[in-house]
N, C-alpha and C positions, 0 to 999 in steps of 0.2 A: 763406702755410704757419707750422704752428703752433712755435711754439719748441720747442726739445731739452725743457728745463724741464715742460713743461705735459705732454707725453706722458709723461713717466718717472709723473707723476703721476695720470695715467687708466688707465696699465697697473699699478698700485698697489692701484687701488680695485677692480678686478676683480677680482685678485687673491685680494682678500683677502673678495668677493661670493662668491668658488667656494669660499674655504675654509670660511666661515660655512654653507652648501648643504649639502657635503660634511660635516661636522660634525650638521647637523641629524638627516639621512641615518642616518650612524652612532647617532647616540643614539636614531631610533625602531627600527634594525635590532636594537638593541643592547636595546631594552627588547620586544621581539616575542620574540628568542630567547630572552631572561632567563624571562618569561610564558608560551610552550612549554617550556619545560624544568620547570615550577615545577606545571601545569599537573597534572590526574590522565592516566591511562594512559587509553584508551578501547578495548584488546585484553584486558583479563582476563574471565574468564568463570570458572564455577562449573559442574561437571561434577555431578548428582546422578546417586548408583546404588544398589537395592533390589531386597526381592522386590516385589510389589504386595502391596495394603492396611496398610502400612509406616508409610502417613502421613508421604510424600515432598512431597504436593502441599500437603498441608495446611499442612507447616513451612514449605514454600516462599511459601504464600500467606501466612502470620503473617510471617514476615522482611519481606515486598512493604507491609505495611499490609492487605490486601487481608481484607475481610469473610467473602467466599465462596469457598473452591478452584475454578477452573476448571481442571477434569481432559481431559483427549485422550488420544490413543495412539500406540504410537510412539516420537516423540522429541520432546515437548517445549521450547517455548522460552521463557522469563520473562524479567524483569531488572529489577533492587533498586536503586532510583537509591539514590547515595552521596553524601553531602556534607561537603566539608571546610571548616570551620566557620575553621582556621586561616588556611585561603587564600582563604576564597572562593571554592569551584569546585564543581562538581557534574559528577555521573557513571553510567554506565549501567552495572550490572554484570551484565554478559550468566548466565543459567542456564537449561542443560542437565539435562532429566532422562526418562532412559531408561526405557523401560516396564520393570517386572519379569520379563515374560516374556523369557527366553536366544533364542528364534527374533528378536529383535529387539536385539541386541547387533551385527550389522552395520549399525546405523546408526551405533555409536559414534563411527567415521570422521568424520561432518560436526559432529559434536560436538568433536572432540581431535585435531589436525592435530600437524603438524610447524610448522608456522606460530605455532599459540599454545600448543603442549606448555610454552613457562618462561612463560605469564602464567595458566595454568591453576588451579588447587585443587580433588580427589575427592574426594567427599563420600559415604559407605557410610553409608547409613540402617536399622537396623534396628529391633524391635519389641518394649517392653516385655511388649505382653497377649500373646505367643507366645515366652515366653523358651526356649523346646526349640529355635527354628529358629535365633537366635542367633550361635549358632558356627557352625553352616552353613551361612547366611547372608553372613557377612564371609568364610569362606574361598572360597565360591564368586566371590563378585562380587572381589573382589582375584586370582582366578584369572583372575578374564572383564579386569580391565583390565593387567595384567601381557602376556597375551596379547595386545592392544591396542599395548601399547606396543612389546612386539617386533615386531610387524609397522612399525611409523611406519618413518622411513628420516629417523633421527636420526642423524649420526654419531656413531661410539661414542665419541672424544673428548670432544664436546658433554655426550652422556649424561653421561659420568664426569665433569664437570664440575655438572651439573645433581647428581648425588648425593653428590657432594663437599658442594657448597654446603648440603646438608641434613643434612649431617654436624656442619657450622659451624654452622650455625643450631642443635642440640641440643645442642652442645657450651658452645655463647656463653650458653645463656637463663642469666638469675639472676632467682631473683624477686623482684620489685618489692616494694618496704616504700611506709611508710603513704604514702600520695598521691602518688608517685613511679612512675613510668610502669618499666614492663622497660627492660633496656637493652635491647634488638633492637629495640622498639619507638620508639625514642628518635632511631635512623639512618634517614634519610631516602634509601636507595640507589636508584639510576632501576629496580632491579626486587628488591624487596623481598623475591621470592617465591624469588630468588639470588642473592644477596649474591656480588658479586665481595670476593676477597681485597684486604688494601692490608696493608702495610709493618706497619699498629701491629697489624694482627692475628697477622700472624706473631710480633711479642715476647707476645703473651698467651700466658698457661702454661692451655692446654685440656686435660683429663682424657678421659684415653681412655672408649672406649665401652663396654658391660660386654658379656659374652659375645652373649645376648641382644639386644642395643640392634641397630636397626635391619640383623637379617640378611638383609631382604625391603625391600632399598629397589631404590624404581621410578621416580627422579628425579623425582617429583612429590611434593605436599602431599596431606597424607592424612587424612583429618577423620572420626571414626569418633563418630555420633550413635545413640544408642538414645531413640526417641521413644516418647510413650503411657508417660512414667513414672509417673503417677499408674492405672494398672492393676496396680499392686505391691501394694494395697490389697485390690483382687482379688482379688490371687492367695490374700493372707493366708487369707482369708475362704473362697472358696471350694476350693479347692488343698494349701490347709494347712502352704503356704509359710515358713519360720522365717527370722528374722533370719539362719541360715548358709545359709539357700540366696539369698540377696541376696551376702551374702558370695561365694560360693562364685561366682555368676555373674560378678561385678566381677573377681575377679582372675582370672577365665579372661579378659576382656574388654580388662585391661589390656593381659597378658601380648602378645595376639594387637597390639594398638596397640604395644607398644615394639619388637617386632620390625620393627614396617612404618614406624616414628616418626612416629605417629599422634596426633592430638590428642582427646581425650574428653570428649562432655558427653551427658548425660541431659536430657531435653528435656521438657517436657508442653505443647502449646499449651492444650490443656482447662484446665490450671491456671495458664498463661503462666510457665512454671516455666524458668529458661537461653535463651529464644530470643532475648533483646534483647540477654543478654551473650553469646551462638553471632553477632549479626550483630557485635557490637562485635572482638569475635575475627578473624571474615575479614576487617575493613576494618582492622583489625590485619595479619594474616600479607598481605592482598593488599597492598593501599596506602599500608602502612608506617604505620597512625595509632597515636599512643601508647596503649597498654592495660596500665591500673589495677588489673585483677583477679587474683586468688593462687588458686591452686590450692583445690581445695574435694573437700573427700571424706567428709566428718561426715554428712551424709542421705541414707541408698539411694537416693531419688525425684529429687536434686539434683548429683551428681555431677560436676564441673568438672577437668581433668588436662592443664593445656596443653602442649604440645610442647615438652621437654628438661626437663619435671620430674620425671618418674616414672623410675623404677628398678626393681631386682628385691628392695632392700632396704622400700620403701616397700607393696613389694607386698606383700611378708612380713607384715608386720601383722593383715591381714586373714584371717589362718592362727590364730592368735592364738581364733578364733571357732566354728573348725569344731571340731564334736563329733560328730558321727554321720557323717563325712565326711572325705576327703583331700583335699590343693589337687590328687594328680596324678592323682585318680580324672576318668575319660573323663568329659567334659560332660554327653552323652549316655545316660548309664547313672543319674546323678546328676539330671538336670534331665530329667524323663520326660515325653513329651506324655503329658494324661490321655486315659484312654479314654472316647471317646463311647457315651453309650450309649442308642441308639434307644429313641423313647417309647414306651410299651407303648399299644397302639390297646384306646381304650374306645368302649364301643357311643354313638353321639349320644344329647347328649338330648333327650328328650323335653318340650317345653311344652308342659302343659296349654290348651287354647282356654279363653277365658268363657265360661262359661256361657249366658250370654245371647248371646251372639255364634253358638253353635254353634247356640241355639232357632231363631234369626232364619232361620240358611240350614235347618234343617231345616222350616220354613214357607214357604219362599222355595220350596223343591224339591217339597211337598207341593202347594202354590199351581197350580202346572204340569202335575202329573198329570188324570186324566180323572176327574170324578167318580160315583162306588159307584154301578151301575146306569143310567150314561153309554148302555150298550152294549146297554141293552134286557132287559137277566138281573140279580137280584138275586142277591148271596151267597151268600146263605142259600136253598134249595129249601124249598116248603114239603111236604107230604104229597101235597097235591090234584095239583100239577104235577108231581113226582115218580109218582105212578100214571098218568097223563093220559101223561106222554111213555114213559115205560118199558112196553112191550109183556111182556105178562106169559108166564110160559116154563111149559109143560106138563113136569114128571117125566116119565121115562119108567117102561113098563109101566100107564099110565090110571092110578094111583094118586093117591090124595088127600095121602098123605101127601109130607112133607118130600123122601123121601130119594130120590137119584139123583147122578148121577156126580162127585166130588167139585166140578170145574168150575160145575157151575152151585149142587152144592150153598154154595159161596164166594159165590157170584155174589146168593146169596139170603139169605143172612148179611148180605152188603153191603149192601143193599138195606134189608130190616126193622132192624138196625143204625140207615142214616141214618137213618128214621122214626122209629124210636122214640127217638133223641137229638136229632131235630126237634121231635117233639111237647114231650118236656121240656123243652128249652129255650121252645117255646111258652108251655108252661103257667104256666113262673118268671115270664112275660113278662105275661099275660097274667092271671094269678091278682091277685085285691088283698089288697093286703098291710095290715096295722095292726098299731096298739101299735109296740113299739120292735123296731130291727131286732137280729137274732140267729140262731142255730141253727133250722133248721123244727124244726117238733112230728114228734110222732108220727101226729096225726093227718093234718098235710100230709104226711108221707112216703106213708100208705097212699093219699092222695086220688092222688096222681103214681103209682103201681103201678098203682090201679084203672086211670086212664084208659090208660097203656102198656101192662097186659093187654087191655083191651077194644082197640084199638088194633092190637093183634096177632091179635086171634083175627078182625077183620075183614078182615086182608089175608090170612090167611089162608084163610079160608069164600072169599073174589074168586078165588082164585089156585087154589080147590078146584073151582070152577063151571068158571071157563075151561077147566080143566084136561078132564073129563066136558063141555061140549059141546063139545070140539075130540074127542073120542075117537068121540065118538055120530055126529059130521059125520064120521068115517073108516069106518065099519062104515058107513052108510047110501052113500056113494058105493062101496064093493066091491059085487060080482057077486056075485049068488047062486049057488050049487053047484046 
């Protein structure tokens, strides 16, 4: 049996060992807990809405760093890699792109639900290539978004808190100074999209909102992106747009953004304008990253208005350049869709074929045809063959004259004419030519005339004798009276 003192020492040693193991586990658990709280949340998502051909897919591909956009239909899903350089952490921001066809709006329930509503940002995309559709498109998609939010089963108190957090974010905005981040970006909230109020916030003096500010509070942050800002030069050249037209467009868009508490970006993927700025601002709003860029409204093709910066007084500066229009004019009456005239149908231009090619084709066609006289006949009949083949016709009345019916007379004239023409051409072919070529002399003409007259006389005598012979045969065969 061991002494009592030894038993007490062993018990003390066991207690100390158990305490050390507990402290070790507590240290590990605290490290895991601190790491999990500092890690980037994985439930963030981006909801992209806009008409077809507005540049949604191309813009997301640029934010991804992809060279060629991959287009789909219905509801597309992408992700953007986000890296926190301060905490050495990385996350994937989910991006849902809804088709521009309004018939696909039913798919929005898979992208924006009650579970991820508090961690989502809505991006509405319009195109500067068609400025006459900008305001109509903005109102249409914000109406679709509002109808979808109203259908979500979010408790009224919770939705009211979301709306109040957007109001606080707008009121607490302070423009960053040189080299310093905005005050809202320095705070690392659990959910930067909807920061919770604290005692220090209550002590702050917040300015009241303007009459037209956040009048359409959806409870979800909204960012308006005007793509294809490089089309401004095309509008100036082809549609005679002036500086005041673009100021008129900008003031209408900024008023719309002010009513929804939305940010505004003019981007151009083609010329790489404001694309990186948009990505940094998204990380600032969604993850709470520091953001050091201030608003920029000087250049008409690279406008940037962050949430909380704008107000009616700043927008009124654009009114100074409006000469031929008024700020309150209807957008569709000033920015009119150009009339597209159908191109005039012109006759198709016929290109002439090369001469040598044409002649080669004709030669090949002629070589396929049968040679002249292959059928046993000559294309030119001689007078002899004509007289042998054609049986002489006897004029009525037994007279040797050429008078008769018009039908027989026409046949006689035709036969005589062919014979005369044949003799004429044969005489030209068989005649001996001498001297220089030229027009026929008087002697040649008289010789040809004599030959033609002799042939005509011979044929007349032959027809006359044939007629008399036929008459005598007829008289001899008749019975005597």
